[in-house]
C-alpha positions as CSV (number, residue, x, y, z in Angstrom):
1,X,62.2,165.2,72.4
2,X,63.0,168.9,72.6
3,X,62.4,171.1,75.7
4,X,62.4,174.9,75.1
5,X,62.0,177.6,77.6
6,X,61.0,181.2,76.9
7,X,60.4,184.1,79.2
8,X,59.2,187.7,78.9
9,X,58.4,190.4,81.3
10,X,55.7,193.0,80.4
11,X,54.7,196.2,82.2
12,X,51.1,195.2,82.5
13,X,49.0,193.7,85.3
14,X,48.5,190.0,85.8
15,X,44.8,190.5,85.1
16,X,45.5,192.2,81.8
17,X,48.0,189.5,80.7
18,X,45.6,186.7,81.7
19,X,42.7,188.4,79.9
20,X,44.8,188.6,76.7
21,X,46.4,185.2,76.7
22,X,43.4,183.2,77.9
23,X,41.4,184.3,74.8
24,X,42.1,181.8,72.0
25,X,41.2,184.4,69.3
26,X,44.3,186.5,70.3
27,X,46.8,183.7,69.3
28,X,46.6,184.8,65.6
29,X,47.7,188.3,66.6
30,X,51.0,187.0,68.0
31,X,51.8,184.4,65.3
32,X,53.9,185.4,62.3
33,X,51.8,186.1,59.2
34,X,53.8,183.7,57.1
35,X,52.4,180.8,59.2
36,X,48.9,181.4,57.8
37,X,47.4,180.7,61.2
38,X,43.6,180.5,61.3
39,X,41.4,179.3,64.2
40,X,38.8,177.1,62.6
41,X,36.8,175.9,65.6
42,X,33.5,177.7,65.8
43,X,32.6,177.1,69.4
44,X,35.9,177.4,71.2
45,X,34.7,180.2,73.5
46,X,36.3,183.5,74.5
47,X,38.1,182.2,77.6
48,X,40.1,179.1,78.1
49,X,38.8,176.3,80.2
50,X,39.9,172.7,81.0
51,X,38.8,170.4,78.2
52,X,38.5,173.1,75.6
53,X,39.3,171.9,72.1
54,X,40.7,174.5,69.6
55,X,41.2,173.7,66.0
56,X,43.5,175.6,63.6
57,X,45.0,175.5,60.1
58,X,48.6,176.5,59.9
59,X,50.9,176.8,56.9
60,X,54.4,176.4,58.2
61,X,56.1,174.9,55.1
62,X,55.7,176.2,51.5
63,X,52.2,177.4,52.3
64,X,50.9,173.8,52.6
65,X,47.9,173.8,55.0
66,X,48.2,171.5,58.0
67,X,45.3,170.9,60.4
68,X,46.1,171.2,64.1
69,X,43.9,170.4,67.1
70,X,44.9,171.2,70.7
71,X,43.2,170.6,74.0
72,X,43.5,172.9,77.0
73,X,44.2,170.2,79.6
74,X,44.8,172.4,82.7
75,X,43.9,175.9,83.7
76,X,44.5,177.7,87.0
77,X,43.1,181.2,86.8
78,X,45.7,183.9,86.5
79,X,48.5,181.3,87.1
80,X,48.9,178.9,84.2
81,X,47.3,176.9,81.4
82,X,48.6,173.9,79.4
83,X,47.8,173.0,75.8
84,X,48.5,169.6,74.3
85,X,48.2,168.6,70.7
86,X,45.6,166.0,69.9
87,X,46.0,165.9,66.1
88,X,48.6,167.7,64.1
89,X,52.2,167.9,62.8
90,X,54.0,166.7,66.0
91,X,54.1,163.3,67.5
92,X,54.1,165.1,70.9
93,X,53.3,168.6,72.0
94,X,52.9,169.9,75.6
95,X,53.0,173.6,76.1
96,X,52.9,175.3,79.6
97,X,52.1,179.0,79.9
98,X,52.9,180.5,83.3
99,X,52.1,184.0,84.6
100,X,53.5,185.6,87.7
101,X,52.9,189.1,89.1
102,X,56.3,190.8,89.6
103,X,57.4,194.4,90.5
104,X,56.5,196.5,87.5
105,X,54.3,194.0,85.7
106,X,54.0,190.3,84.9
107,X,56.5,187.6,84.1
108,X,55.4,185.1,81.5
109,X,57.2,181.7,81.1
110,X,56.6,179.2,78.3
111,X,57.8,175.6,78.7
112,X,57.5,173.7,75.5
113,X,58.2,170.0,75.1
114,X,57.7,168.6,71.6
115,X,58.7,165.7,69.3
116,X,58.7,165.6,65.5
117,X,57.5,162.4,64.0
118,X,59.4,160.0,61.7
119,X,62.1,158.9,64.1
120,X,65.7,159.5,62.8
121,X,64.4,161.5,59.8
122,X,62.2,163.6,62.0
123,X,65.3,164.4,64.2
124,X,67.1,165.7,61.1
125,X,64.2,167.8,60.0
126,X,63.9,169.2,63.6
127,X,67.6,170.0,63.7
128,X,67.6,171.7,60.3
129,X,64.2,173.4,60.3
130,X,61.6,172.9,63.1
131,X,63.5,173.9,66.2
132,X,64.6,177.2,64.5
133,X,61.1,177.8,63.3
134,X,59.6,177.3,66.8
135,X,62.3,179.6,68.3
136,X,61.5,182.2,65.6
137,X,57.8,182.1,66.5
138,X,58.6,182.9,70.1
139,X,61.1,185.6,69.1
140,X,58.3,187.1,66.9
141,X,55.9,187.0,69.8
142,X,58.3,188.7,72.1
143,X,58.7,191.6,69.6
144,X,54.9,191.9,69.0
145,X,54.0,191.7,72.7
146,X,56.6,194.4,73.5
147,X,55.1,196.7,70.8
148,X,51.6,196.0,72.0
149,X,52.2,196.3,75.8
150,X,55.5,198.2,76.2
C-alpha cells in the first residue's frame, strides 16, 4: 500500500477554501484535462456530506474510460473530509483532506493511502506508472490552485 502526503498553503480564508473544496463539481477544475474526468452522478449535491456517493468517469490510460465511485465517509465542517473508493481502479483508496487556518491563509493537507490491484503485477504497474501519475495530479492541482487563489 502507498501512503502519500501533500500540502499547500493558500492566501485565502478557511471559509473560502472549504466552500471551494466541499463542492464536488469543483473537482473537475483541479484535475488535469488529459484525465477526461467527468462527474456522472446526478444528485450528488453542491456540498459534501457524510454518506454522499459521487460517481465519475476518468480516462487515465490511453483514453480508456474507467468508472469510479467514491463515498464521503467523514465530514467535519471547515476541518476535514474523507473520501473512500467504493468501486473503481484501486483495490483500496482512502483520501483525507484537512484544512487549517494559519497566518495569511489556509493550510491544506492531503493524506492518501491507496493500493493497486493484481498483487505483484499491480506493484510493478504502481512503481512504473500509477504513483507518478498520482503525484502528477497533485502537482497539477498545486499549480492550478496557486493560479486561482494566489
